[in-house]
Each structure stands twice: as structure tokens, then as C-alpha cells.
C-alpha positions as CSV (number, residue, x, y, z in Angstrom):
1,M,-9.9,-35.3,2.1
2,G,-7.0,-33.1,0.7
3,K,-5.6,-29.9,1.2
4,L,-3.9,-26.9,-1.1
5,V,-0.3,-27.2,-0.5
6,R,2.8,-25.0,-1.3
7,D,4.0,-26.5,-4.9
8,D,7.5,-27.7,-3.6
9,I,5.6,-29.8,-0.8
10,P,5.0,-32.9,-3.0
11,E,8.6,-33.1,-3.5
12,I,9.9,-32.4,0.1
13,I,7.8,-34.8,1.2
14,R,9.1,-37.5,-1.3
15,R,12.6,-36.2,-0.1
16,N,11.3,-37.8,3.5
17,G,10.5,-41.1,1.9
18,G,6.8,-40.4,1.2
19,E,5.3,-40.7,-1.9
20,P,2.3,-37.6,-2.0
21,V,-0.8,-38.1,-3.8
22,V,-2.0,-34.6,-5.7
23,R,-3.7,-33.7,-8.4
24,V,-3.7,-30.9,-10.3
25,L,-7.5,-28.4,-9.5
26,D,-8.9,-27.1,-12.6
27,L,-9.5,-23.0,-12.4
28,A,-12.5,-23.1,-10.5
29,E,-11.7,-25.7,-7.8
30,Y,-8.3,-23.6,-7.1
31,R,-9.6,-20.4,-6.8
32,Q,-12.2,-22.3,-4.0
33,A,-9.3,-24.0,-2.7
34,L,-7.3,-20.7,-2.2
35,V,-10.6,-18.9,-0.2
36,E,-10.5,-22.1,1.9
37,K,-6.7,-22.1,2.4
38,L,-7.2,-18.6,3.2
39,F,-9.5,-18.8,5.9
40,E,-7.0,-21.9,7.3
41,E,-4.3,-19.2,7.3
42,A,-6.2,-16.8,8.9
43,A,-7.3,-19.3,11.6
44,E,-3.4,-20.2,12.1
45,L,-2.7,-16.2,12.5
46,R,-5.3,-16.0,14.9
47,D,-4.2,-18.3,17.3
48,A,-0.5,-17.8,16.5
49,S,1.8,-17.1,19.5
50,A,3.6,-13.6,18.8
51,G,6.9,-15.5,17.7
52,E,4.8,-17.0,14.8
53,V,3.0,-14.3,14.0
54,A,5.1,-13.0,11.3
55,E,5.4,-17.1,9.5
56,E,1.8,-16.9,9.8
57,I,1.1,-12.9,8.5
58,A,3.7,-14.3,5.5
59,D,1.5,-17.5,4.9
60,V,-1.9,-15.2,4.7
61,Y,-0.2,-12.4,2.3
62,E,0.7,-15.3,0.1
63,V,-2.5,-16.8,-0.3
64,L,-4.1,-13.7,-0.8
65,R,-1.3,-12.9,-3.6
66,A,-2.6,-16.2,-5.3
67,I,-6.1,-15.3,-5.1
68,A,-5.0,-11.8,-7.1
69,T,-3.4,-13.8,-9.7
70,V,-6.0,-16.6,-10.6
71,D,-8.8,-13.4,-10.4
72,G,-6.3,-11.2,-12.9
73,H,-5.2,-8.6,-10.2
74,D,-1.5,-7.4,-10.1
75,W,-0.4,-7.1,-7.2
76,N,0.5,-3.5,-7.5
77,V,-2.6,-2.2,-8.3
78,I,-4.1,-4.1,-4.7
79,E,-1.0,-2.0,-3.5
80,K,-2.1,1.1,-5.2
81,A,-6.4,0.3,-4.2
82,A,-5.3,-0.2,-0.4
83,A,-3.2,2.7,-0.1
84,A,-5.8,4.6,-1.4
85,K,-8.6,3.1,1.1
86,R,-5.9,3.8,4.0
87,E,-6.3,7.7,2.4
88,E,-9.8,8.6,2.3
89,R,-10.3,6.2,5.2
90,G,-7.6,5.7,7.4
91,A,-5.7,2.7,8.7
92,F,-6.4,0.6,11.3
93,R,-3.8,1.9,13.5
94,D,-5.9,4.0,16.6
95,R,-7.4,0.3,17.4
96,L,-11.1,2.1,16.8
97,Y,-13.8,-0.3,17.5
98,L,-17.5,1.2,16.6
99,A,-19.9,0.2,19.0
């Protein structure tokens, strides 16, 4: 079973002497693979050490940006929506957990 990888990974594999087997996903497969990748990256973020957190957040961010693009959303619009939600409901700064 394969997995979605960043665009330059096949070339990196080739430079290291390997021969990757790749195929281009259709749009529906791609979106599904992105969602699966999001769960994979979120799990890696969950398990990351303090020194690895920024890199793992960057991976989650990149997958979210790709999902937004596939669904036809402009990232600036998403940022504005996030800001509006923060304004209306607050952020997650206070560590509140509703029991």
C-alpha cells in the first residue's frame, strides 16, 4: 500500500539510487489521500518531542493548504474565517476544557 508524498520525493529517491513507483491520483483519490495524510501528520504532531513540534506543524499546515486548494478555497479567505471565529468565540490560549 502506498502513500501520498511531497512532489520532490520521487526525485530524492532517484538521487539516492532508488527507483520509485509512482502514479498520479485522480482528484477524488487525491482528496481522500490528503485527508488520510492529515491524520498521519496530526498523529506525528501528537507524538513529537518539543524540538520536533514546529516541523510537524509545518507538515500539517502544508496538507491543510493542499486540501483548501483542492476544494477551491483561497488560503487568505480561510485565514479571514479563522480570524472571525477567534473574534466571535475566542482562541485556544486559556487552555479551557469544558467538562
